C-alpha positions, 0 to 999 in steps of 0.5 A, spaced: 379 397 587 372 392 585 370 387 585 371 383 591 371 380 596 371 381 602 372 376 608 369 378 616 374 374 619 371 375 625 365 371 623 368 366 620 372 364 626 366 364 630 363 360 624 369 355 624 367 355 633 359 353 631 362 348 627 367 345 632 362 345 637 358 340 634 363 336 631 368 335 636 364 337 643 357 334 640 359 328 636 365 326 638 370 327 631 376 330 629 376 336 624 377 338 617 377 345 614 376 344 607 380 351 603 379 349 596 373 353 596 377 360 598 382 356 594 387 356 600 386 363 602 393 366 606 389 369 611 383 365 612 389 359 612 392 362 617 386 362 621 385 355 620 391 353 623 391 357 629 384 354 630 385 350 637 379 346 634 382 344 627 384 338 626 387 339 619 387 342 613 385 339 606 384 341 599 382 338 593 389 341 590 397 340 591 398 347 589 393 350 594 396 345 600 403 347 597 401 355 599 401 353 607 405 346 608 409 353 612 403 353 616 402 346 620 409 344 619 411 346 626 403 345 629 400 337 630 395 337 625 395 335 618 394 337 610 389 333 607 390 332 599 381 330 598 382 329 590 385 322 588 392 323 587 393 324 579 401 319 579 403 326 576 403 329 582 406 323 586 412 326 588 410 334 590 403 330 594 409 325 597 413 332 599 408 336 602 401 333 603 400 327 610 396 325 609 391 323 601 384 319 600 385 314 595 382 309 591 387 305 587 391 300 589 397 302 584 397 310 585 398 307 593 403 302 590 407 310 586 406 313 593 409 308 598 416 308 592 416 315 592 415 316 599 421 310 601 425 316 596 425 321 600 425 318 607 418 318 608 411 315 611 404 318 607 397 315 611 392 313 606 384 315 607 382 309 602 375 310 598 369 306 599 363 309 595 356 307 598 353 309 592 354 316 590 358 313 584 364 318 584 371 317 588 372 310 592 371 302 592 364 300 591 361 297 598 359 291 594 365 289 593 367 288 600 373 283 598 376 288 594 376 293 599 380 287 604 384 286 600 387 292 598 386 295 605 391 288 607 396 290 602 397 298 603 398 294 610 402 290 608 408 296 604 413 299 608 413 307 607 404 307 607 400 307 613 393 305 612 390 311 616 382 310 615 377 309 611 373 314 608 367 316 605 363 322 599 356 323 599 353 327 595 357 331 591 355 327 585 350 323 585 346 327 591 346 322 596 344 325 603 348 321 609 344 318 613 345 313 618 343 307 615 349 307 608 355 310 613 352 305 618 355 301 612 362 304 612 362 303 620 361 295 618 366 295 614 372 299 618 369 293 623 371 288 617 378 291 615 380 292 622 379 284 623 382 283 617 389 287 618 389 286 626 388 293 629 385 298 629 384 304 625 385 311 626 380 315 621 373 313 619 371 320 615 364 320 615 363 325 608 363 333 608 358 338 611 353 334 608 353 330 613 353 335 619 346 335 620 347 328 622 350 329 629 344 335 630 339 330 629 342 325 634 343 320 628 351 319 627 353 312 627 358 312 632 364 309 629 364 315 625 370 320 628 371 324 623 368 329 618 371 335 613 367 340 612 367 347 607 361 350 606 358 348 613 365 353 616 366 358 610 358 359 608 354 356 615 351 350 610 348 343 612 348 342 605 344 336 604 338 339 607 340 346 606 339 348 613 343 353 617 349 350 622 346 352 628 350 357 631 353 359 624 351 365 619 352 366 612 354 372 610 362 371 613 364 374 606 361 377 600 361 379 593 361 387 592 362 391 584 362 397 583 357 400 577 360 403 570 353 404 567 346 406 570 341 407 563 333 407 563 332 403 558 327 396 554 326 391 559 326 386 553 332 388 548 330 389 541 330 384 535 331 376 532 333 372 538 339 367 538 344 364 542 347 369 547 356 369 549 354 362 552 351 358 547 345 358 550 338 362 547 336 367 553 328 368 556 327 375 557 320 377 561 317 385 560 317 388 565 317 396 560 321 401 562 327 399 566 332 402 570 338 398 569 344 397 573 351 395 570 357 392 574 363 390 572 363 384 573 361 377 570 360 370 569 368 369 567 369 371 575 363 369 578 356 364 579 351 369 577 346 364 579 350 364 585 348 370 588 343 373 593 342 381 594 344 384 600 338 390 598 333 385 597 330 390 592 335 389 587 333 384 582 338 380 578 337 380 571 343 375 567 350 377 565 355 376 560 363 375 561 364 380 564 358 383 566 352 384 570 345 386 569 341 388 575 334 391 575 335 397 581 328 401 579 323 399 584 330 400 589 329 406 595 337 407 595 337 411 589 344 408 585 349 412 581 354 410 577 360 408 582 357 406 586 357 399 590 353 393 590 354 387 595 351 380 594 351 374 599 355 368 595 352 361 595 358 354 595 360 355 586 359 362 586 364 363 592 369 357 589 370 362 583 370 369 586 376 366 590 379 362 584 380 369 579 385 373 579 381 380 577 377 378 584 381 382 589 382 380 596 380 384 602 380 382 610 375 386 615 
């Protein structure tokens, strides 16, 4: 059945190997593999849980972590919640997750209380905002960070496991030696304040990995959280390919349901489309238009690249994607399958959609 997201497990494992060589062998960092962009796909998580170089499995949603809690239960790996916990999920957080990123003391207090009820010690990564302006205590509020660290240290059922930061995802601020050094200096001050070493100083996500192969990662950074660099082989700071990785470990396949020659310009007054946008069209004359049975409900059309470089994506609606196949050497027919390489947003939507089937090779 189509459309389907095809996982090439051999290529995906090779991407993990490539990321591990850089992160662990060259950079001396532990590696959190982020599972959210494949919606914690079971077979992918089985591979990650069994991989000797993977230290943590991380996700932004407790529901996803619950899917693979059994896989890591009897291993030395740990699970990590990346998004700050909601008050409404504290009970399940403590039950299913080993470590969570936090910035609000009131939330950490609630975690401590629930962990006491469950007879557990939950680990906390205190988030520091280095200027990307998403989550974390702002780095200029040094005393607030130190006092929060002290408060966590005084609790009985949570452990201050380390400091963490996130860059690029909201403000698009690129990780550099200078801003990550601010995190390292803060970690030194926290360690001095609490009188012990922190286990983890997490220097960000797939936008930070390039600093290792450029030889510019601050020495105190000892962990990275990697999603796109593993799944799609991308450094997300500058769009470089992770050395040794590939971009097509996962591809989308969709089937042609109509193939007709029609004008390239719609006929009549142009208004808003189904998503409230006023589209613009290029006059290409009469073209051969292929309609695929997949649409914006399932994928990010702008995040797809056809494997056949002669195929041109014209656009789409909720349930349809429209291609120009006029100049293709291949003679496409109704029922043929067209394959695409995905960018991060397209992978995230395709993996989440129940209408996109999953296949493994």
